[in-house]
C-alpha positions as CSV (number, residue, x, y, z in Angstrom):
1,M,0.0,0.0,0.0
2,T,1.4,3.4,-1.0
3,I,1.3,6.5,1.1
4,H,-1.2,8.1,-1.3
5,A,-3.5,5.1,-0.9
6,L,-3.1,5.3,2.9
7,T,-4.0,9.0,3.0
8,T,-7.1,8.4,1.0
9,V,-8.3,5.6,3.3
10,M,-7.4,7.2,6.7
11,G,-7.0,10.8,6.0
12,A,-4.0,13.0,6.6
13,E,-5.2,14.2,9.9
14,D,-5.7,10.6,11.2
15,I,-2.2,9.7,10.2
16,Q,-0.7,12.7,11.9
17,T,-2.6,11.9,15.1
18,A,-1.5,8.3,15.0
19,A,2.1,9.4,14.4
20,T,1.9,11.8,17.3
21,V,0.5,9.2,19.7
22,L,3.1,6.7,18.6
23,T,5.8,9.3,19.2
24,W,4.5,10.0,22.6
25,V,4.3,6.4,23.6
26,L,7.8,5.7,22.3
27,G,9.1,8.8,24.1
28,L,7.4,7.7,27.3
29,I,9.0,4.2,27.1
30,I,12.5,5.8,26.5
31,A,12.0,8.3,29.4
32,V,10.9,5.5,31.8
33,G,13.9,3.4,30.7
34,G,16.3,6.2,31.2
35,A,14.8,7.2,34.6
36,S,15.0,3.6,35.8
37,T,18.7,3.4,34.7
38,V,19.4,6.6,36.6
39,I,17.7,5.4,39.7
40,I,19.5,2.1,39.6
41,R,22.9,3.9,39.2
42,M,21.9,6.2,42.1
43,M,21.1,3.3,44.4
44,S,24.3,1.3,43.6
45,P,26.6,3.2,46.0
46,F,24.0,2.6,48.8
47,K,24.1,-1.1,48.2
48,V,27.9,-1.1,48.3
49,L,27.9,1.0,51.4
50,K,25.4,-1.3,53.1
51,K,27.5,-4.3,52.3
52,R,30.6,-2.6,53.8
53,V,28.7,-1.7,56.9
54,D,27.4,-5.2,57.3
55,E,31.0,-6.6,56.9
56,H,32.2,-4.1,59.5
57,D,29.5,-5.1,61.9
58,K,30.5,-8.7,61.6
59,R,34.1,-7.8,62.3
60,L,33.1,-5.7,65.3
61,D,31.1,-8.6,66.8
62,K,34.2,-10.8,66.4
63,H,36.3,-8.1,68.2
64,D,33.8,-7.8,71.0
65,T,34.1,-11.5,71.6
66,F,37.9,-11.2,71.7
67,F,37.7,-8.2,74.1
68,A,35.4,-10.1,76.4
69,A,37.8,-13.1,76.5
70,D,40.7,-10.7,77.2
71,K,38.8,-9.0,80.0
72,A,38.1,-12.3,81.6
73,R,41.7,-13.3,81.4
74,M,42.8,-10.0,82.8
75,D,40.3,-10.3,85.7
76,K,41.9,-13.7,86.6
77,A,45.3,-12.2,86.4
78,D,44.3,-9.4,88.7
79,E,43.0,-11.9,91.2
80,T,46.2,-13.8,91.1
81,N,48.3,-10.6,91.5
82,K,46.3,-9.7,94.6
83,L,47.0,-13.1,96.2
84,I,50.7,-12.8,95.3
85,L,50.9,-9.3,96.9
86,K,49.0,-10.5,100.0
87,A,51.4,-13.4,100.4
88,M,54.4,-11.1,100.0
89,L,53.0,-8.7,102.6
90,A,52.5,-11.5,105.0
91,L,56.1,-12.7,104.4
92,V,57.4,-9.1,104.9
93,D,55.5,-8.8,108.1
94,H,56.8,-12.1,109.4
95,G,60.4,-11.2,108.4
96,I,60.2,-7.9,110.3
97,D,59.0,-9.1,113.6
98,G,58.9,-12.9,113.4
99,N,55.2,-12.9,114.3
100,N,52.1,-13.2,112.1
101,I,52.3,-16.9,111.7
102,E,48.6,-17.1,111.7
103,R,48.5,-14.6,108.8
104,L,50.9,-16.7,106.9
105,K,48.7,-19.8,107.4
106,T,45.6,-17.9,106.4
107,T,47.3,-16.6,103.2
108,K,48.6,-20.1,102.5
109,T,45.0,-21.5,102.7
110,E,43.7,-18.8,100.4
111,I,46.4,-19.5,97.8
112,N,45.7,-23.3,98.1
113,N,41.9,-22.7,97.6
114,Y,42.6,-20.4,94.7
115,L,44.8,-23.0,93.0
116,I,42.4,-25.8,93.6
117,N,39.4,-23.8,92.2
118,K,41.3,-22.5,89.2
């Protein structure tokens, strides 16, 4: 079918209206596609950032576990150091005046109990 035959069947005005509608529809499709591409590109850095934050959270949780274990170990070391200092003080007192045998016995019992319960 030629253009002349088409214009006689539909009319020039109908063809122009159809072309305009087709242009608008195709333009709308292109605009929506372009907008979706822009939105996807805009959201991409947020996805990368969220992934990094999640990885950092996992690492921090691991470090919290390590710090808790270190704190428990340091608390035990503090308790041991207190007993050692108490024993040393009892020995110094005994060395100065020869007395405080009872204190030495008490400290010995505390150290034995600590070592048994450790």
